[in-house]
C-alpha positions in Angstrom: -0.2 -0.2 0.1 1.7 3.4 -1.1 1.7 6.4 1.1 2.9 10.4 0.7 5.8 11.8 2.2 5.5 15.4 2.2 8.0 17.8 2.8 6.4 20.5 4.2 6.7 24.3 4.6 6.9 25.4 1.4 5.1 28.3 -1.1 3.8 27.4 -3.8 3.2 29.6 -6.9 1.6 28.9 -10.1 -1.2 27.9 -12.7 -3.7 24.2 -11.5 -6.3 23.2 -14.1 -9.2 21.5 -12.2 -9.9 17.7 -13.1 -13.7 16.6 -14.8 -16.4 16.4 -11.9 -16.2 13.1 -10.2 -19.7 13.4 -9.2 -20.6 14.6 -12.6 -19.0 11.5 -14.1 -20.7 8.6 -12.3 -24.1 10.1 -13.4 -23.3 10.2 -16.6 -21.3 7.1 -17.3 -24.5 5.5 -16.1 -26.7 6.9 -18.3 -25.0 5.4 -21.4 -27.2 2.3 -20.3 -30.4 4.5 -21.8 -29.6 3.6 -25.3 -27.9 1.8 -27.9 -26.3 4.6 -29.5 -22.8 5.8 -29.3 -22.2 8.2 -26.3 -18.8 10.6 -26.3 -17.9 11.6 -23.1 -14.9 14.6 -22.6 -13.5 15.9 -19.5 -13.7 12.4 -17.8 -11.5 12.8 -14.6 -8.4 9.6 -14.6 -9.7 8.7 -11.3 -9.9 5.7 -9.1 -13.9 5.6 -9.2 -14.7 6.7 -12.2 -12.2 4.0 -13.8 -13.6 1.2 -12.0 -17.1 2.4 -13.2 -15.7 2.6 -16.6 -14.4 -1.2 -16.1 -17.9 -2.0 -14.7 -19.8 -0.7 -17.9 -17.1 -2.7 -19.6 -17.4 -6.1 -18.0 -21.5 -5.0 -18.5 -21.0 -5.2 -22.3 -20.6 -1.9 -22.8 -18.3 -0.9 -25.9 -15.5 1.6 -24.6 -13.2 3.3 -27.1 -10.5 5.8 -25.3 -10.2 8.4 -27.6 -7.7 10.9 -26.1 -7.3 11.9 -22.8 -10.5 11.9 -21.0 -12.4 11.4 -24.0 -14.6 8.0 -24.6 -16.7 6.7 -26.5 -19.8 4.4 -25.6 -22.2 2.7 -26.8 -24.5 0.1 -24.7 -25.9 -1.9 -28.0 -25.5 -5.4 -26.7 -25.7 -5.1 -22.7 -25.1 -8.6 -21.3 -28.1 -9.0 -18.4 -26.9 -11.9 -17.0 -24.1 -10.1 -15.8 -26.2 -8.6 -13.5 -26.3 -12.1 -11.6 -23.0 -12.4 -11.5 -20.6 -12.7 -8.5 -18.0 -10.8 -10.4 -20.8 -7.8 -10.9 -21.7 -7.9 -7.2 -17.6 -7.8 -6.6 -17.4 -4.9 -8.7 -20.2 -3.0 -8.1 -19.9 -3.5 -4.4 -16.8 -1.5 -4.5 -18.3 1.5 -6.0 -20.6 3.6 -4.3 -21.3 5.5 -7.8 -22.6 1.7 -9.2 -25.9 2.1 -7.5 -26.9 4.6 -10.3 -26.5 1.7 -13.1 -29.8 0.5 -11.5 -32.3 3.5 -12.7 -31.0 3.5 -16.2 -30.9 -0.7 -16.5 -34.6 -0.6 -14.9 -36.2 2.1 -17.2 -34.6 0.2 -20.6 -34.0 -3.3 -19.5 -36.8 -4.0 -17.1 -34.4 -4.9 -14.2 -31.5 -3.5 -12.0 -29.6 -4.9 -9.4 -27.9 -3.6 -7.3 -24.4 -4.9 -4.8 -24.8 -3.2 -1.0 -22.3 -0.2 -2.3 -19.0 0.4 -1.0 -17.2 4.3 -0.9 -16.2 6.6 2.0 -16.9 4.8 5.8 -18.1 8.6 6.7 -21.5 7.4 8.4 -24.7 5.8 7.5 -25.9 6.7 3.8 -29.1 5.2 3.3 -30.5 4.2 0.1 -34.4 4.6 0.6 -34.6 7.9 -1.9 -33.7 5.3 -4.3 -35.9 2.6 -4.0 -39.0 4.6 -2.8 -38.6 6.2 -6.1 -38.5 2.8 -8.0 -41.3 1.9 -6.1 -43.0 4.7 -7.2 -42.7 4.5 -10.6 -43.9 1.2 -10.5 -41.1 -1.8 -9.8 -40.9 -4.6 -7.3 -37.9 -4.0 -5.0 -36.3 -7.2 -3.1 -33.5 -7.3 -0.8 -31.5 -10.4 -0.9 -30.3 -10.4 2.9 -27.7 -13.6 2.6 -26.1 -11.8 -0.7 -26.7 -7.9 0.2 -28.2 -8.0 -3.1 -31.0 -5.2 -3.8 -33.4 -6.9 -7.2 -35.7 -3.9 -8.9 -38.0 -5.3 -11.5 -40.4 -4.0 -13.7 -42.1 -4.8 -17.1 -42.7 -0.9 -17.8 -42.6 2.2 -15.3 -45.3 4.3 -15.3 -44.8 8.0 -14.7 -45.9 9.3 -11.5 -45.7 12.0 -8.6 -43.1 11.9 -6.1 -42.5 13.8 -2.9 -39.1 13.1 -2.2 -38.2 13.0 1.8 -34.5 13.9 1.1 -33.1 16.2 -1.9 -30.3 13.0 -2.4 -28.2 14.1 -5.2 -27.4 10.1 -6.6 -31.0 9.3 -5.9 -32.6 12.1 -7.9 -30.4 11.1 -11.0 -31.4 7.7 -10.4 -34.9 8.6 -10.5 -34.8 11.1 -13.3 -33.1 8.1 -15.3 -35.5 5.8 -14.9 -38.6 8.0 -15.7 -37.1 9.4 -18.7 -38.4 5.9 -20.3 -41.1 5.5 -18.3 -45.2 5.8 -19.6 -46.5 8.9 -18.8 -45.7 12.4 -16.8 -43.3 11.6 -13.2 -43.4 14.7 -11.1 -40.5 15.0 -9.2 -40.7 17.5 -6.4 -38.2 17.9 -3.7 -35.4 16.8 -6.4 -31.8 17.9 -5.7 -31.1 20.4 -8.2 -27.3 20.7 -8.3 -25.7 21.4 -11.5 -24.5 18.0 -12.1 -28.2 17.1 -11.9 -28.3 20.2 -14.5 -25.5 18.9 -16.1 -27.6 15.4 -16.1 -30.5 17.0 -17.4 -29.5 19.1 -20.1 -27.8 15.5 -21.5 -30.7 13.6 -21.6 -32.4 16.2 -23.0 -30.0 16.3 -25.8 -30.6 13.0 -26.1 -34.2 13.1 -26.9 -35.9 13.3 -23.3 -38.8 15.7 -22.4 -37.6 17.3 -18.8 -39.1 20.8 -17.6 -38.1 22.8 -14.4 -34.0 21.8 -14.8 -32.2 23.7 -11.8 -35.4 23.9 -9.9 -36.2 21.3 -7.4 -39.5 20.4 -9.3 -39.1 18.7 -12.0 -41.9 17.3 -14.8 -40.6 14.2 -17.2 -42.6 13.1 -19.7 -41.4 9.9 -20.6 -40.4 8.9 -24.0 -39.9 5.8 -26.0 -36.3 5.4 -27.0 -33.7 7.4 -26.3 -30.5 8.5 -28.4 -26.8 9.2 -28.2 -25.0 12.7 -28.1 -21.7 14.3 -27.2 -21.0 15.7 -23.5 -18.2 17.6 -21.6 -18.2 17.1 -17.7 -17.7 20.9 -15.5 -14.9 21.0 -13.9 -15.2 19.9 -10.0 -15.9 22.0 -7.4 -14.7 20.2 -5.3 -11.0 20.3 -6.6 -11.7 24.3 -6.9 -12.7 24.5 -3.0 -9.9 22.2 -2.1 -7.1 24.5 -4.4 -8.2 27.6 -2.9 -8.3 26.5 0.7 -4.5 25.1 -0.1 -3.5 28.5 -1.2 -4.4 30.1 1.9 -3.2 27.6 4.4 0.6 27.5 2.8 0.2 31.1 1.9 0.6 30.3 -1.4 0.1 32.6 -5.1 -2.1 29.8 -7.1 -4.4 30.7 -10.3 -7.3 27.6 -10.8 -7.7 27.9 -14.5 -11.3 27.2 -16.3 -13.5 27.2 -13.3 -16.7 27.0 -14.1 -17.0 29.6 -11.7 -20.9 30.4 -12.4 -21.7 27.2 -11.7 -19.6 27.6 -8.0 -22.8 28.4 -6.4 -22.1 30.3 -3.0 -18.9 28.4 -2.2 -15.8 31.3 -3.6 -18.2 33.3 -0.8 -17.5 30.7 1.7 -13.9 31.2 1.4 -13.9 34.7 1.7 -16.1 34.8 5.2 -13.0 32.6 6.3 -11.0 36.4 5.2 -9.4 34.4 1.8 -8.8 37.1 -1.1 -10.9 35.1 -4.0 -10.6 37.1 -7.2 -12.7 36.2 -10.2 -10.7 36.7 -13.0 -13.0 35.7 -16.1 -13.5 31.5 -16.1 -10.5 31.4 -13.5 -9.9 32.4 -9.8 -6.5 33.7 -8.7 -5.7 33.4 -5.0 -3.0 35.4 -3.8 -0.4 34.7 -0.9 -1.7 36.0 2.1 0.2 36.3 5.5 -3.2 36.3 7.4 -6.7 35.8 6.8 -9.5 36.9 9.6 -12.8 35.0 9.7 -15.6 37.6 9.1 -18.1 37.0 12.5 -21.9 37.2 11.5 -23.1 41.1 12.0 -23.7 40.4 15.5 -20.4 40.2 16.2 -21.2 36.5 17.2 -19.2 33.5 15.5 -19.3 32.7 12.4 -21.1 29.4 11.4 -20.2 26.9 8.4 -23.0 24.5 7.7 -23.9 22.3 4.5 -26.9 22.5 2.8 -28.6 20.9 -0.5 -27.8 23.1 -3.3 -27.8 26.0 -3.2 -26.5 25.7 -0.2 -22.7 24.7 0.5 -21.8 21.3 -0.4 -20.8 19.1 2.1 -17.5 17.5 0.3 -16.1 21.0 1.3 -16.6 21.2 5.2 -13.7 19.1 5.6 -11.3 21.6 3.6 -13.0 25.0 5.2 -11.9 23.4 8.7 -8.2 22.6 7.9 -8.0 26.1 6.2 -9.2 27.8 9.5 -6.9 26.5 11.7 -4.2 29.0 10.8 -6.8 31.8 10.3 -7.8 34.5 13.1 -10.9 34.2 14.6 -13.2 31.1 15.5 -15.8 28.7 13.2 -18.0 26.8 14.3 -18.4 23.8 11.6 -21.8 21.7 11.2 -21.6 19.3 9.6 -24.9 17.8 9.3 -25.2 14.7 6.7 -22.9 12.4 8.0 -21.9 11.5 11.4 -18.6 10.2 11.2 -16.7 12.9 8.6 -15.4 14.7 11.2 -13.5 12.2 12.8 -10.2 13.1 11.4 -9.7 16.3 13.2 -7.7 13.8 15.8 -5.0 14.1 13.3 -5.0 17.8 12.9 -4.9 18.1 16.7 -2.0 15.9 16.6 -0.6 18.4 14.1 -0.8 21.4 16.7 -4.6 22.5 15.8 -6.8 24.2 18.2 -10.1 22.1 17.8 -12.8 21.1 20.2 -15.4 18.1 18.6 -18.2 19.1 20.5 -19.8 16.0 18.8 -20.0 13.7 15.8 -21.2 16.7 13.9 -20.2 20.3 15.4 -16.2 21.3 15.4 -15.1 24.4 17.0 -12.3 25.5 15.1 -9.5 28.5 17.3 -7.5 29.5 14.8 -4.2 30.4 15.2 -3.1 33.0 13.0 0.1 31.4 11.7 1.7 32.1 15.1 2.1 28.2 15.5 2.9 26.7 12.7 1.3 23.0 12.2 3.5 20.0 12.4 4.4 17.0 10.6 3.0 13.5 11.8 2.5 10.4 10.2 -1.2 9.6 9.4 -4.0 7.8 7.2 -6.3 8.6 5.5 -10.0 7.7 6.4 -11.6 9.0 3.2 -11.6 10.9 0.1 -11.7 14.4 1.2 -10.6 14.4 4.5 -7.8 12.5 2.7 -7.1 15.5 0.7 -7.8 18.0 3.6 -4.8 16.4 6.0 -2.5 16.5 2.7 -3.0 20.6 2.6 -2.3 20.4 6.6 1.0 18.6 5.6 1.6 20.9 2.9 1.2 23.6 5.3 3.3 22.2 8.1 6.6 22.1 9.3 9.0 19.2 8.9 8.2 16.1 6.4 5.1 14.1 7.0 3.7 10.9 6.2 0.2 10.0 5.0 -0.8 6.7 4.4 -3.5 4.6 2.4 -3.1 7.4 -0.1 -5.3 5.0 -2.4 -8.0 7.0 -1.1 -7.2 10.3 -2.2 -6.6 8.8 -5.5 -10.4 7.7 -5.6 -11.3 11.6 -6.3 -8.1 13.2 -7.3 -6.1 13.0 -10.5 -2.6 12.6 -9.5 -2.7 15.1 -7.3 1.0 14.8 -6.0 2.2 15.3 -9.9 0.0 19.1 -10.1 1.4 19.9 -7.1 5.0 19.1 -7.5 4.5 21.4 -10.8 3.7 24.3 -9.0 6.7 23.6 -6.1 5.4 21.4 -3.7 7.5 18.3 -2.8 5.4 14.7 -2.3 7.3 11.7 -3.0 5.2 8.6 -3.3 6.7 5.7 -1.2 
């Protein structure tokens, strides 16, 4: 198992180009199952989770042709439905949480979709209810094989309906949308997730021939069609990586320009970092973060401590709370980080405390960070990456710390970040794979 050896305390300078969006890729790649015609997709990130999904599609019989860096052509003309029952499908799908979104397209086009208990980050309970309730509302029969850890969804023909989701689940919404595109009649989804990646999926489906109204809102109307055609699609830049680079620049007091950010799709992300006192300067579609010796957390208007919490879009994404937390450790001021969605995501703070950060973990969902304003630099330690976002947060902390740190289990980081060491080394970092 590989590790990163990081020489901290170095200031970085240069340009970074964000990869294609991981969370969009997992939806878009599953959508190729909705048509027998070719689909050309570009700006696909070269990361473990996405590559696993591409391998899964190949194993299902999808023809996959690599056209260039990050560009592929897919054609799901001869899908092997019997592979769903193969132990190899359970093994491959069970190692990847994104495999759950195979079910919606398969159910809509082939009448059945099987889902192994999915893998992914161990950041707390991540329930699947929204997916299955949505499928049931569309007329599918759901069965769970407890012995095999397998979900079975079957329907001769899905039928449109009205549904009010109990949770604005992004993957749940994506799965239901894909299933509804080929259902008979109209499907109305209220309390739908409306993240930019859901919007991207909807726009692509419309180009394929789907009929979807309300894109960008939490109320969607989908009129089912008999079949969908092929199209071309390009992924957005990864907003989580963009936020990670902003935090990296601040904590290492570096000058970094993030190129081609798709700025208009970032929502309130730049403003949240500005509330930490970080200069986030828009330059066309780029973001420039100048080196700052100090950045001061902005309190609320009444003088009370700033609270940063996650919310469904257009609120702040939970995937960046780990980055905000580590960035705040060297700010001037106090901030309460409130992670509402997952009960285990803040447990990596014990490593930051060991590095010298002043953090009080109030409970599994809340952490109070008292910024040290660079008066006491973080110190180097050995640590393990528990999940994708915490892993990159620890990498950012190590790049800021005095001395040489080691991060074990870097496969977690590589699940979501493409050649992170190579790109950061190119602007002055010293990260070695050992």
